[in-house]
Backbone as a chain_set.jsonl record, in Angstrom:
{"seq": "XXXXXXXXXXXXXXXXXXXXXXXXXXXXXXXXXXXXXXXXXXXXXXXXXXXXXXXXXXXXXXXXXXXXXXXXXXXXXXXXXXXXXXXXXXXXXXXXXXXXXXXXXXXXXXXXXXXXXXXXXXXXXXXXXXXXXXXXXXXXXXXXXXXXXXXXXXXXXXXXXXXXXXXXXXXXXXXXXXXXXXXXXXXXXXXXXXXXXXXXXXXXXXXXXXXXXXXXXXXXXXXXXX", "coords": {"N": [[0.893, -1.311, -0.173], [0.337, 2.081, -0.861], [0.834, 5.718, -0.749], [0.182, 8.405, -3.257], [1.791, 10.023, -3.921], [4.195, 8.681, -4.136], [4.536, 7.344, -6.359], [5.666, 8.1, -9.043], [8.765, 7.462, -8.633], [8.822, 4.923, -7.408], [7.384, 3.865, -9.569], [8.565, 3.92, -11.661], [11.281, 3.991, -11.311], [12.545, 2.681, -9.208], [10.742, 0.071, -8.646], [11.079, -1.55, -11.145], [13.948, -2.142, -10.479], [13.988, -3.146, -7.873], [12.559, -5.792, -8.454], [14.314, -6.523, -10.562], [16.77, -7.217, -9.367], [16.099, -9.018, -7.469], [13.983, -11.914, -5.827], [11.593, -11.342, -6.207], [8.202, -9.669, -6.295], [6.714, -6.829, -6.755], [3.631, -5.953, -5.562], [1.446, -2.994, -5.929], [-1.015, -1.445, -4.123], [-2.059, 1.834, -4.815], [-3.086, 4.617, -3.857], [-4.727, 7.157, -1.875], [-3.508, 8.331, 1.115], [-5.441, 8.596, 3.374], [-7.393, 6.939, 2.241], [-5.785, 4.619, 2.404], [-5.708, 4.456, 5.293], [-8.097, 4.19, 5.988], [-8.717, 1.88, 4.585], [-7.266, -0.039, 5.98], [-8.342, 0.177, 8.533], [-10.381, -1.222, 8.147], [-9.697, -3.693, 8.177], [-7.95, -4.688, 5.91], [-4.696, -5.774, 4.969], [-0.914, -5.769, 4.138], [2.157, -5.946, 3.094], [4.122, -4.192, 3.241], [3.703, -0.351, 4.104], [3.201, 2.277, 2.851], [2.992, 5.888, 3.838], [1.37, 9.407, 5.153], [3.044, 11.199, 7.388], [1.897, 11.373, 10.057], [-0.161, 9.662, 10.082], [1.187, 7.577, 10.129], [2.059, 7.455, 12.614], [0.45, 6.594, 14.383], [-0.327, 4.212, 13.355], [1.828, 2.996, 14.644], [1.842, 3.481, 17.209], [-0.435, 1.752, 16.946], [0.179, -0.622, 17.119], [0.186, -1.593, 14.656], [2.139, -1.831, 12.467], [5.56, -2.649, 12.739], [7.279, -0.645, 14.733], [10.115, -0.24, 14.971], [10.842, -0.714, 12.378], [10.124, 1.53, 10.799], [10.887, 3.747, 8.508], [11.739, 7.209, 7.081], [10.908, 8.379, 4.384], [10.652, 10.923, 2.193], [9.969, 14.235, 1.509], [7.308, 15.674, 0.433], [5.567, 18.414, -1.819], [2.812, 20.833, -2.615], [1.591, 21.311, -5.858], [0.83, 23.11, -8.887], [-0.793, 21.951, -11.81], [-0.47, 22.005, -15.434], [-2.136, 21.365, -18.748], [0.203, 20.091, -21.061], [1.931, 22.123, -23.275], [0.328, 24.441, -22.494], [-0.093, 27.454, -21.757], [2.047, 28.633, -18.941], [0.315, 29.474, -15.676], [1.298, 32.52, -13.874], [2.226, 31.453, -10.861], [3.818, 32.216, -8.622], [3.696, 33.939, -6.753], [1.441, 34.815, -3.666], [-0.736, 36.521, -4.467], [-0.898, 36.49, -7.073], [-0.755, 33.812, -8.097], [-3.786, 33.503, -6.534], [-5.166, 34.953, -8.447], [-5.0, 33.121, -10.88], [-6.238, 30.6, -9.792], [-8.669, 32.057, -9.828], [-8.898, 32.233, -12.489], [-9.421, 30.397, -13.702], [-10.551, 26.717, -14.272], [-11.053, 24.334, -11.941], [-9.103, 21.435, -10.688], [-9.03, 19.109, -8.402], [-8.617, 16.727, -5.6], [-11.421, 15.228, -3.771], [-10.771, 13.534, -1.64], [-7.894, 13.145, -1.142], [-4.971, 14.288, 0.478], [-4.083, 16.587, -0.087], [-6.271, 17.693, -1.788], [-7.932, 18.137, 0.371], [-6.16, 19.759, 2.051], [-6.223, 21.813, 0.126], [-8.999, 22.965, -0.426], [-9.705, 24.165, 2.227], [-7.49, 26.451, 2.433], [-8.197, 27.861, -0.166], [-10.58, 28.962, 0.852], [-9.555, 30.543, 2.845], [-8.153, 32.057, 1.324], [-10.345, 33.959, 0.78], [-11.527, 33.115, -1.925], [-13.052, 30.917, -2.214], [-15.872, 30.678, -3.311], [-15.343, 31.795, -6.228], [-13.987, 29.726, -7.292], [-14.816, 27.394, -6.653], [-17.166, 27.452, -8.261], [-16.587, 26.496, -10.68], [-14.417, 24.264, -10.418], [-13.544, 21.062, -10.531], [-13.837, 18.616, -8.968], [-12.445, 15.596, -7.664], [-13.188, 11.928, -6.488], [-11.104, 10.726, -5.968], [-7.555, 9.839, -6.786], [-5.668, 10.311, -9.879], [-5.35, 14.129, -10.353], [-4.327, 15.562, -12.431], [-5.276, 13.755, -14.619], [-7.693, 15.031, -15.178], [-6.833, 17.629, -16.333], [-4.927, 16.537, -18.752], [-7.329, 15.725, -20.24], [-8.707, 17.707, -20.778], [-10.791, 18.58, -19.372], [-10.412, 20.466, -17.428], [-8.355, 23.304, -16.316], [-6.48, 23.835, -14.74], [-4.482, 21.705, -12.182], [-4.818, 20.623, -9.397], [-2.413, 19.384, -7.178], [-0.107, 17.071, -5.191], [3.466, 17.656, -6.277], [5.045, 15.32, -7.161], [2.604, 14.045, -7.973], [1.298, 15.06, -9.993], [3.263, 14.585, -11.459], [2.805, 12.193, -12.435], [1.371, 12.056, -14.408], [0.877, 11.502, -17.989], [1.385, 14.456, -20.66], [1.013, 16.242, -18.727], [2.183, 19.341, -17.54], [4.073, 20.357, -14.865], [3.457, 23.789, -13.527], [4.418, 25.146, -11.41], [5.294, 25.08, -8.113], [3.005, 25.385, -5.02], [3.115, 29.136, -3.593], [5.562, 30.068, -1.435], [4.306, 30.843, 1.12], [1.851, 29.705, 1.551], [2.235, 26.984, 1.359], [2.293, 23.95, 1.714], [3.735, 20.783, 3.729], [4.174, 17.72, 3.074], [5.233, 14.762, 4.557], [6.791, 11.555, 3.665], [6.587, 8.583, 5.192], [7.7, 5.329, 5.393], [7.049, 1.366, 6.633], [7.102, -1.634, 8.013], [4.188, -4.033, 7.695], [3.084, -5.733, 11.342], [2.211, -8.213, 10.601], [2.83, -9.069, 8.267], [2.49, -10.944, 5.629], [5.183, -11.627, 4.093], [7.344, -11.306, 5.129], [10.028, -11.266, 4.26], [10.511, -10.396, 1.894], [9.371, -7.939, 2.48], [11.535, -7.118, 3.749], [13.348, -6.736, 2.176], [12.336, -4.921, 0.339], [11.978, -3.15, 1.76], [14.948, -2.127, 2.537], [15.72, -1.579, -0.165], [14.652, 0.883, -0.034], [15.311, 2.377, 1.385], [18.028, 3.568, 0.169], [20.944, 4.634, -1.399], [20.577, 4.73, -4.111], [17.617, 4.815, -3.81], [17.157, 7.652, -2.758], [17.961, 9.106, -4.809], [15.686, 8.487, -6.907], [13.947, 9.434, -5.634], [13.913, 12.178, -5.619], [14.263, 12.698, -8.156], [11.568, 12.041, -8.844], [10.326, 14.082, -8.284], [10.32, 14.653, -5.616], [11.332, 15.676, -2.315], [14.308, 14.215, -1.002], [14.135, 12.585, 2.315], [16.571, 10.893, 3.451], [19.064, 9.9, 4.995], [22.524, 11.141, 4.291], [24.72, 9.503, 1.93]], "CA": [[0.115, -0.217, -0.151], [1.238, 3.612, -1.001], [0.297, 7.078, -0.696], [0.263, 8.4, -4.602], [3.021, 10.835, -4.23], [5.839, 8.063, -4.425], [4.286, 6.528, -7.952], [6.534, 8.035, -10.089], [10.213, 7.356, -8.182], [8.369, 3.589, -7.305], [7.159, 2.818, -10.556], [9.818, 4.178, -13.255], [13.038, 3.295, -11.012], [12.438, 1.695, -7.895], [9.798, -1.319, -8.754], [12.204, -2.208, -11.937], [15.71, -1.993, -9.78], [13.934, -4.351, -7.15], [12.256, -6.705, -9.354], [15.298, -6.777, -11.232], [17.925, -7.648, -8.234], [15.469, -10.015, -6.209], [13.003, -12.829, -6.219], [10.05, -10.536, -5.249], [7.437, -9.057, -7.697], [5.894, -5.829, -6.486], [2.033, -5.669, -6.574], [1.082, -1.874, -5.388], [-2.121, -0.776, -4.249], [-1.691, 3.366, -4.977], [-4.515, 5.599, -3.089], [-4.361, 8.764, -1.054], [-3.268, 7.704, 2.901], [-7.05, 8.584, 4.229], [-7.891, 5.965, 1.668], [-5.239, 3.586, 3.1], [-6.153, 4.222, 7.009], [-9.679, 3.394, 5.852], [-8.999, 0.005, 4.46], [-6.393, -0.635, 7.11], [-9.165, -0.135, 9.885], [-11.468, -2.299, 7.796], [-9.059, -5.148, 8.115], [-6.932, -4.863, 4.798], [-3.383, -5.641, 5.133], [-0.166, -5.614, 2.914], [3.828, -6.48, 3.879], [4.803, -2.813, 3.798], [2.905, 0.742, 3.682], [4.271, 3.976, 2.703], [1.618, 6.847, 4.25], [2.038, 10.427, 5.603], [3.735, 10.984, 8.672], [1.234, 11.594, 10.94], [-0.77, 8.454, 9.887], [2.147, 6.2, 10.651], [2.177, 7.681, 13.975], [-1.057, 5.817, 14.563], [-0.237, 2.842, 12.545], [2.835, 2.798, 15.039], [1.24, 3.513, 18.5], [-1.523, 1.036, 17.635], [1.284, -1.912, 16.518], [-0.367, -2.265, 13.301], [3.07, -1.64, 11.892], [6.54, -2.798, 13.39], [7.626, 0.668, 14.807], [11.177, -0.182, 14.497], [10.983, -0.499, 10.8], [9.742, 2.991, 10.145], [11.719, 4.51, 7.87], [11.381, 8.501, 6.959], [11.657, 8.195, 3.158], [10.563, 11.935, 1.417], [8.618, 15.31, 1.599], [6.176, 16.041, -0.821], [5.13, 19.575, -1.809], [1.49, 20.863, -3.556], [2.295, 22.369, -7.094], [-0.169, 23.657, -10.22], [0.077, 21.58, -12.994], [-1.376, 22.243, -16.912], [-2.073, 20.76, -20.346], [1.361, 20.079, -21.629], [1.896, 23.304, -24.093], [-0.303, 25.46, -22.303], [0.722, 28.862, -21.086], [2.002, 28.221, -17.483], [0.159, 30.75, -14.936], [2.252, 32.818, -12.844], [1.898, 31.177, -9.271], [4.931, 32.874, -7.66], [2.956, 35.058, -5.132], [0.039, 34.38, -3.013], [-1.966, 37.409, -5.025], [-0.572, 35.669, -8.403], [-1.72, 32.311, -7.264], [-5.095, 33.494, -6.446], [-5.455, 35.538, -9.556], [-4.47, 32.17, -11.293], [-6.929, 29.71, -9.529], [-9.838, 32.557, -9.798], [-9.34, 32.312, -13.635], [-9.458, 28.568, -14.231], [-11.358, 25.668, -13.567], [-9.795, 23.792, -11.456], [-9.289, 19.929, -10.308], [-8.479, 18.504, -7.275], [-9.621, 15.214, -5.259], [-11.429, 15.205, -2.152], [-10.061, 12.326, -0.889], [-6.431, 12.981, -0.905], [-4.42, 15.244, 1.402], [-3.649, 17.986, -1.271], [-7.3, 18.462, -1.821], [-8.266, 18.36, 1.827], [-5.625, 21.055, 2.388], [-6.701, 22.892, -0.619], [-10.787, 23.277, 0.063], [-9.472, 25.013, 3.398], [-7.024, 27.359, 1.644], [-9.338, 28.674, -1.014], [-11.597, 29.788, 1.831], [-8.546, 31.635, 3.8], [-7.762, 33.149, 0.518], [-11.414, 34.33, 0.39], [-11.611, 32.886, -3.028], [-13.726, 29.821, -2.556], [-17.182, 30.645, -4.291], [-15.055, 31.461, -7.552], [-12.97, 28.609, -7.348], [-15.659, 25.962, -6.585], [-18.314, 27.534, -8.701], [-16.03, 26.246, -11.752], [-14.093, 23.629, -10.133], [-13.586, 19.471, -11.15], [-13.704, 17.559, -8.036], [-13.159, 14.108, -8.141], [-13.342, 11.58, -5.446], [-9.607, 10.242, -5.413], [-6.902, 9.558, -7.842], [-4.722, 11.698, -10.256], [-6.229, 15.178, -10.448], [-3.809, 15.759, -13.93], [-5.74, 13.295, -15.766], [-8.941, 16.227, -15.951], [-6.037, 18.724, -17.299], [-4.853, 16.221, -19.945], [-8.411, 15.396, -21.189], [-9.322, 19.209, -21.169], [-11.617, 19.133, -18.484], [-10.194, 21.637, -16.494], [-7.358, 24.387, -16.666], [-5.512, 23.496, -13.828], [-4.506, 20.553, -11.684], [-4.067, 20.736, -7.922], [-2.108, 18.157, -6.426], [1.983, 16.495, -4.968], [4.035, 18.114, -7.22], [5.056, 13.923, -7.72], [1.677, 13.306, -8.817], [1.306, 15.958, -11.24], [4.211, 13.883, -12.673], [2.768, 10.875, -12.868], [0.164, 11.765, -15.61], [1.345, 12.041, -19.179], [0.568, 15.282, -20.958], [0.854, 17.307, -17.91], [3.273, 19.979, -17.187], [3.699, 21.749, -14.0], [3.441, 24.988, -13.526], [5.226, 25.845, -10.217], [4.796, 24.923, -6.482], [2.882, 26.464, -4.363], [3.644, 30.119, -2.338], [6.177, 29.48, 0.161], [3.259, 31.269, 1.864], [0.517, 29.019, 1.255], [2.739, 26.071, 0.735], [2.425, 22.67, 2.938], [4.914, 20.005, 3.523], [3.845, 16.569, 3.175], [6.676, 13.408, 5.012], [5.901, 10.319, 3.847], [7.602, 6.891, 6.069], [7.384, 3.54, 5.123], [7.032, 0.746, 7.457], [6.861, -3.228, 7.315], [3.485, -4.596, 8.728], [3.52, -6.318, 11.611], [1.566, -9.398, 10.288], [3.421, -9.165, 6.867], [2.691, -12.17, 5.244], [6.44, -11.758, 3.509], [8.333, -10.365, 5.923], [11.762, -11.244, 3.807], [10.133, -9.666, 0.635], [9.321, -6.328, 3.136], [12.593, -6.241, 4.463], [14.283, -6.529, 1.264], [11.76, -3.608, -0.139], [12.572, -1.297, 2.919], [16.467, -1.912, 1.796], [15.651, -0.377, -1.12], [13.641, 2.132, -0.141], [16.521, 3.239, 2.176], [19.472, 3.111, -0.488], [21.497, 5.913, -2.095], [19.411, 4.658, -5.383], [16.083, 5.656, -3.733], [16.905, 8.976, -2.516], [18.145, 9.707, -6.427], [14.652, 8.455, -7.592], [12.955, 10.555, -4.909], [14.208, 13.769, -5.949], [13.966, 12.618, -9.667], [10.021, 11.955, -8.879], [9.476, 15.522, -7.523], [9.772, 14.904, -4.287], [12.593, 15.809, -1.371], [14.777, 13.007, -0.284], [14.934, 12.766, 3.351], [17.286, 9.907, 3.548], [20.7, 10.238, 5.846], [23.252, 11.286, 3.213], [25.322, 8.25, 2.007]], "C": [[0.789, 1.272, -0.062], [0.304, 4.603, -1.199], [0.635, 7.48, -2.411], [1.509, 9.171, -4.841], [4.351, 10.054, -4.626], [5.733, 7.089, -5.929], [5.246, 6.686, -8.924], [8.062, 7.772, -9.733], [9.64, 5.879, -8.024], [8.519, 2.771, -8.745], [8.222, 2.748, -11.924], [11.239, 3.831, -12.833], [12.943, 2.219, -10.113], [11.85, 0.383, -8.011], [10.621, -1.829, -10.271], [13.429, -2.63, -11.166], [15.121, -3.245, -9.06], [13.584, -5.54, -7.553], [13.34, -7.513, -10.111], [17.149, -7.685, -10.294], [17.238, -8.538, -7.063], [14.594, -10.581, -6.646], [11.829, -12.483, -6.469], [9.333, -10.054, -6.628], [6.321, -8.018, -6.764], [4.252, -5.624, -7.029], [1.669, -4.341, -5.567], [-0.23, -1.112, -5.389], [-1.935, 0.874, -4.167], [-3.374, 3.911, -4.53], [-3.73, 6.653, -2.167], [-4.343, 8.143, 0.675], [-4.628, 7.888, 3.423], [-7.475, 7.353, 3.387], [-7.418, 4.785, 2.315], [-5.866, 3.183, 4.301], [-7.44, 3.8, 6.817], [-9.921, 1.674, 5.851], [-8.413, -0.645, 5.264], [-7.42, -0.792, 8.426], [-10.093, -0.848, 9.371], [-10.803, -3.771, 7.701], [-8.0, -5.553, 6.994], [-5.333, -4.847, 5.433], [-1.979, -5.946, 3.951], [1.276, -6.243, 3.564], [4.066, -5.391, 4.569], [3.669, -1.398, 3.3], [3.769, 1.683, 3.756], [2.73, 5.06, 2.906], [2.307, 7.92, 4.436], [2.271, 10.307, 6.925], [2.986, 10.894, 9.776], [-0.182, 10.631, 10.988], [-0.143, 7.337, 10.528], [2.19, 6.67, 11.818], [1.107, 6.849, 14.334], [-0.871, 4.299, 14.177], [1.106, 2.41, 13.858], [2.409, 2.681, 16.312], [0.264, 2.153, 18.27], [-0.922, -0.381, 17.075], [0.526, -2.352, 15.356], [1.153, -2.667, 12.285], [4.402, -2.008, 12.67], [7.481, -1.119, 13.072], [8.967, 0.873, 14.595], [11.547, -0.871, 13.099], [10.866, 0.352, 10.258], [11.03, 3.931, 9.549], [11.596, 5.885, 6.739], [11.907, 8.584, 5.258], [11.657, 9.945, 2.268], [9.531, 13.045, 1.769], [8.397, 15.359, 0.082], [5.337, 17.653, -0.86], [3.856, 19.845, -2.741], [2.254, 21.928, -4.891], [0.914, 22.409, -7.812], [0.299, 22.969, -11.258], [-1.434, 21.938, -14.359], [-1.25, 21.525, -17.658], [-0.682, 21.037, -20.759], [1.19, 21.109, -22.904], [1.127, 24.159, -24.201], [0.117, 26.462, -21.914], [0.908, 28.518, -19.679], [1.405, 29.633, -16.653], [1.363, 31.026, -13.954], [1.791, 32.404, -11.5], [3.245, 31.527, -8.434], [4.559, 33.557, -6.688], [2.272, 34.417, -4.959], [-0.841, 35.443, -4.044], [-1.746, 36.672, -6.616], [-1.406, 34.237, -8.829], [-3.563, 32.357, -7.157], [-5.625, 33.998, -7.767], [-5.807, 33.875, -10.8], [-6.155, 30.871, -11.276], [-8.512, 30.443, -9.838], [-10.392, 32.385, -11.622], [-9.461, 31.207, -14.599], [-10.36, 27.762, -13.637], [-10.2, 24.819, -13.382], [-10.027, 22.431, -10.395], [-8.487, 19.695, -9.531], [-9.2, 17.533, -6.39], [-9.674, 15.934, -3.467], [-11.007, 14.536, -1.135], [-8.741, 12.974, -0.416], [-5.831, 14.225, 0.084], [-4.46, 16.203, 1.041], [-4.634, 18.57, -1.122], [-8.495, 18.938, -0.464], [-7.776, 19.986, 2.287], [-6.24, 22.369, 1.569], [-7.996, 23.805, -0.616], [-10.379, 24.477, 1.048], [-8.549, 26.131, 2.935], [-7.516, 28.062, 0.706], [-10.514, 29.386, 0.006], [-10.678, 30.716, 2.723], [-8.371, 32.347, 2.84], [-9.267, 34.027, 0.188], [-11.934, 34.329, -1.09], [-12.586, 31.708, -3.198], [-14.782, 29.608, -3.183], [-16.505, 30.837, -5.844], [-14.88, 30.702, -7.541], [-13.853, 27.337, -7.196], [-16.786, 26.446, -7.837], [-17.794, 26.657, -10.375], [-14.875, 24.493, -11.607], [-14.518, 22.333, -10.408], [-13.329, 19.048, -9.853], [-13.796, 16.105, -8.285], [-12.767, 12.867, -6.863], [-12.029, 11.142, -5.078], [-8.948, 9.999, -6.737], [-6.022, 10.812, -8.48], [-5.375, 12.991, -10.731], [-5.634, 15.812, -12.258], [-4.498, 14.895, -15.088], [-6.974, 14.197, -16.441], [-7.996, 17.218, -16.68], [-5.82, 18.199, -18.748], [-6.032, 15.952, -20.594], [-9.56, 16.329, -21.422], [-10.787, 19.485, -20.456], [-11.511, 20.449, -17.543], [-8.638, 22.255, -16.975], [-5.902, 23.903, -15.927], [-5.586, 22.635, -12.594], [-3.598, 20.64, -10.133], [-3.692, 19.596, -7.013], [-0.603, 18.226, -5.772], [2.353, 17.368, -6.062], [4.407, 16.545, -8.253], [3.566, 13.781, -8.422], [0.948, 13.94, -9.817], [2.26, 15.072, -12.396], [4.159, 12.604, -13.009], [1.791, 10.973, -14.271], [0.833, 12.695, -17.449], [0.697, 12.839, -19.7], [-0.126, 16.61, -20.13], [1.89, 17.844, -17.564], [3.09, 20.96, -15.689], [4.308, 22.737, -13.912], [4.72, 25.663, -12.615], [4.73, 24.969, -9.156], [4.14, 26.174, -6.061], [3.497, 27.594, -3.985], [4.107, 29.731, -1.567], [5.13, 29.718, 1.395], [2.244, 30.299, 2.342], [1.083, 27.609, 1.458], [2.497, 24.886, 2.229], [3.149, 21.672, 2.684], [3.961, 18.724, 3.962], [4.82, 15.004, 3.648], [5.511, 12.335, 4.471], [7.334, 9.13, 4.349], [6.938, 5.917, 5.09], [7.802, 2.858, 6.539], [6.245, -0.438, 7.094], [5.529, -3.619, 8.673], [3.439, -5.627, 9.486], [2.895, -7.964, 11.582], [1.766, -9.221, 8.745], [3.4, -10.568, 6.458], [4.347, -12.797, 4.229], [7.368, -11.032, 4.019], [9.726, -10.454, 4.836], [11.607, -10.209, 2.826], [10.124, -7.721, 1.288], [10.695, -5.962, 3.396], [13.607, -5.703, 3.156], [13.836, -5.403, 0.455], [12.565, -2.413, 0.573], [14.298, -0.927, 2.802], [16.57, -1.057, 0.908], [15.659, 0.626, -1.201], [14.465, 3.582, 0.666], [17.903, 3.546, 1.346], [19.804, 4.562, -1.415], [20.522, 6.135, -3.809], [17.952, 5.351, -5.142], [15.966, 7.204, -3.687], [17.133, 9.935, -3.794], [16.645, 9.807, -6.857], [13.711, 9.305, -6.569], [13.002, 12.037, -5.358], [14.491, 13.735, -7.316], [12.229, 12.483, -10.008], [9.619, 13.354, -8.166], [9.304, 15.417, -6.017], [11.304, 15.375, -3.447], [13.134, 14.55, -1.102], [14.699, 13.349, 1.539], [15.521, 11.545, 4.155], [18.452, 10.629, 4.152], [21.526, 10.593, 4.713], [24.204, 9.73, 3.28], [26.724, 8.515, 2.252]], "O": [[1.677, 1.532, 0.75], [-0.809, 4.45, -1.704], [1.475, 6.718, -2.889], [2.198, 8.99, -5.845], [5.312, 10.532, -5.227], [6.6, 6.363, -6.416], [5.685, 5.753, -9.597], [8.755, 7.89, -10.743], [10.25, 5.298, -8.922], [9.172, 1.786, -9.088], [8.502, 1.901, -12.772], [12.155, 3.492, -13.583], [13.244, 1.044, -10.321], [12.469, -0.52, -7.448], [10.619, -3.059, -10.203], [13.824, -3.76, -11.454], [15.54, -4.347, -9.415], [14.222, -6.486, -7.089], [13.355, -8.732, -10.283], [18.106, -8.369, -10.659], [17.743, -8.72, -5.956], [14.11, -10.204, -7.714], [11.007, -13.267, -6.942], [9.829, -10.076, -7.754], [5.305, -8.44, -6.212], [3.765, -5.337, -8.123], [1.596, -4.622, -4.371], [-0.586, -0.348, -6.286], [-1.532, 1.144, -3.036], [-4.477, 3.534, -4.925], [-2.543, 6.833, -1.895], [-5.297, 7.558, 1.187], [-4.9, 6.92, 4.132], [-8.077, 6.571, 4.123], [-8.206, 3.956, 2.771], [-6.407, 2.099, 4.523], [-7.877, 2.956, 7.598], [-10.578, 0.807, 6.427], [-8.773, -1.802, 5.48], [-7.317, -1.73, 9.216], [-10.871, -1.259, 10.232], [-11.344, -4.769, 7.226], [-7.295, -6.556, 7.105], [-4.919, -4.012, 6.237], [-2.307, -6.394, 2.852], [1.252, -7.003, 4.532], [4.206, -5.255, 5.784], [2.96, -1.466, 2.296], [4.759, 1.888, 4.459], [1.691, 4.964, 2.254], [3.506, 7.954, 4.155], [1.769, 9.407, 7.598], [3.509, 10.2, 10.648], [-1.1, 10.835, 11.783], [-0.639, 6.445, 11.216], [2.635, 5.681, 12.402], [1.783, 6.057, 14.992], [-1.347, 3.368, 14.826], [1.258, 1.189, 13.89], [2.607, 1.537, 16.723], [0.111, 1.433, 19.257], [-1.716, -1.19, 16.596], [0.29, -3.55, 15.195], [1.194, -3.633, 11.523], [4.267, -1.377, 13.719], [8.004, -0.613, 12.078], [9.299, 1.95, 14.1], [12.581, -1.519, 12.936], [11.357, 0.388, 9.13], [11.86, 4.609, 10.155], [11.365, 5.598, 5.564], [13.075, 8.808, 4.941], [12.716, 10.2, 1.693], [8.423, 12.794, 2.243], [9.036, 15.168, -0.952], [4.566, 17.96, 0.049], [3.779, 19.08, -3.702], [3.068, 22.852, -4.86], [-0.042, 21.787, -7.349], [1.433, 23.117, -11.713], [-2.657, 22.047, -14.27], [-0.267, 20.79, -17.561], [-0.348, 22.221, -20.821], [0.204, 20.865, -23.601], [0.884, 24.765, -25.244], [1.267, 26.215, -21.553], [-0.095, 28.075, -19.119], [1.902, 30.732, -16.897], [2.127, 30.223, -13.416], [0.896, 33.088, -11.006], [3.493, 30.794, -7.477], [5.29, 33.711, -5.709], [2.078, 33.423, -5.659], [-1.865, 34.876, -4.427], [-2.788, 36.362, -7.193], [-2.304, 33.891, -9.596], [-4.364, 31.519, -7.571], [-6.606, 33.396, -8.202], [-6.875, 33.768, -11.403], [-6.844, 30.471, -12.213], [-9.475, 29.707, -10.057], [-11.544, 32.385, -12.055], [-9.562, 31.152, -15.825], [-10.918, 28.054, -12.579], [-9.144, 24.575, -13.966], [-10.89, 22.382, -9.52], [-7.293, 19.943, -9.699], [-10.429, 17.537, -6.452], [-8.977, 16.51, -2.632], [-10.897, 14.892, 0.039], [-8.637, 13.298, 0.768], [-6.627, 15.139, 0.299], [-4.927, 17.039, 1.815], [-4.637, 19.673, -0.577], [-9.445, 19.718, -0.411], [-8.437, 20.956, 2.659], [-6.6, 23.461, 2.008], [-8.034, 25.026, -0.761], [-10.665, 25.636, 0.746], [-9.182, 27.153, 3.198], [-7.145, 29.232, 0.798], [-11.194, 30.35, -0.346], [-11.221, 31.658, 3.301], [-8.368, 33.539, 3.149], [-9.199, 34.802, -0.766], [-12.621, 35.254, -1.525], [-12.96, 31.49, -4.351], [-14.929, 28.502, -3.704], [-17.002, 30.14, -6.728], [-15.92, 30.177, -7.938], [-13.459, 26.28, -7.689], [-17.276, 25.456, -8.381], [-18.687, 26.266, -11.126], [-14.667, 23.768, -12.579], [-15.729, 22.177, -10.564], [-12.128, 19.223, -9.642], [-14.701, 15.48, -8.836], [-11.739, 13.202, -6.273], [-11.754, 11.156, -3.879], [-9.642, 9.944, -7.752], [-5.736, 11.88, -7.938], [-6.079, 12.796, -11.722], [-6.38, 16.35, -13.076], [-4.365, 15.19, -16.276], [-7.276, 14.227, -17.634], [-8.451, 17.655, -17.737], [-6.193, 18.809, -19.749], [-5.84, 15.909, -21.809], [-10.684, 16.162, -21.895], [-11.65, 20.291, -20.804], [-12.394, 21.186, -17.106], [-7.93, 21.73, -17.834], [-4.764, 23.7, -16.351], [-6.607, 22.716, -11.91], [-2.402, 20.691, -9.845], [-4.461, 18.993, -6.265], [0.039, 19.276, -5.809], [1.45, 17.806, -6.774], [4.225, 16.436, -9.465], [3.567, 13.329, -9.567], [0.043, 13.381, -10.436], [2.115, 14.92, -13.609], [4.995, 11.94, -13.623], [1.575, 10.018, -15.017], [1.066, 13.849, -17.809], [-0.52, 12.658, -19.648], [-1.002, 17.437, -20.38], [2.78, 17.076, -17.2], [2.317, 21.892, -15.464], [5.516, 22.824, -14.128], [5.636, 26.402, -12.976], [3.8, 24.186, -9.352], [4.344, 27.352, -6.358], [4.707, 27.379, -3.923], [3.507, 29.011, -0.768], [5.082, 29.012, 2.402], [1.912, 30.209, 3.524], [0.171, 26.865, 1.819], [2.562, 25.139, 3.432], [3.372, 21.438, 1.496], [3.2, 18.709, 4.929], [4.96, 14.196, 2.73], [4.295, 12.192, 4.606], [8.499, 8.986, 3.979], [5.97, 5.886, 4.331], [8.544, 3.369, 7.379], [5.268, -0.531, 6.352], [5.641, -3.575, 9.898], [3.662, -6.686, 8.9], [3.14, -8.771, 12.48], [0.762, -9.245, 8.033], [4.24, -11.348, 6.908], [4.565, -13.939, 3.826], [8.098, -10.234, 3.432], [10.398, -9.425, 4.772], [12.365, -9.239, 2.797], [10.617, -6.707, 0.794], [11.096, -4.8, 3.324], [14.336, -4.712, 3.102], [14.708, -4.802, -0.173], [13.267, -1.442, 0.292], [14.803, 0.188, 2.934], [17.234, -0.021, 0.942], [16.264, 1.375, -1.968], [14.397, 4.811, 0.655], [18.894, 3.773, 2.041], [18.985, 5.31, -1.948], [20.053, 7.118, -4.382], [17.325, 6.109, -5.882], [15.126, 7.901, -4.255], [16.722, 11.089, -3.916], [16.202, 10.915, -7.158], [12.672, 9.789, -7.018], [12.066, 12.837, -5.367], [14.997, 14.758, -7.777], [11.709, 12.741, -11.093], [8.563, 13.5, -7.55], [8.415, 15.932, -5.34], [12.34, 15.371, -4.112], [12.289, 13.669, -0.949], [15.235, 14.376, 1.955], [15.103, 11.213, 5.264], [18.76, 11.783, 3.853], [20.918, 10.108, 3.759], [24.365, 9.026, 4.277], [27.518, 7.582, 2.368]]}, "num_chains": 1, "name": "protein.A"}
């Protein structure tokens, strides 16, 4: 199980490397951390989980994962995506960011951490009515797909998640004053069916190759320098 923010780093680089170097094959359930936590509460399990640090705190406290295996992987920031080839709006300042949002059809996810934060942010910025009048809200998944299809002009999500969608270009991160950082951690489930495979995956997630993949995938590695 993994949050969507790691999709580029894992699928493009780490999954092929893992499967080439080990006898194991990765099956990954990609979804927002909120959905992962709901599934875990309902009894679903895997071998490894990658989730936002606050949720991982709960999994460790409840001993659903083995706390001693917890690994801080990377930080993820929110960004703005547009259709590839389209003009990129100025989002470098809060005022420019507000103008870009009001002028566009904005896609965001209701279930993901990015969408939950964005909903509160437009309220605080005083532009909720204008943005929501034209917004394209999806239950979960990649908001960039709505931009690539032409159903929206701007996609709001983690930068790494915007990079997951073909045909989407990143216009830039949120301005620093309204940015939020999500930290993603990994851990092994206490009742992992394949603990050896889980340990092998955790070793890769902690490697210098993983640190590079996180950076190339739109994240900021939190692994200690090698």
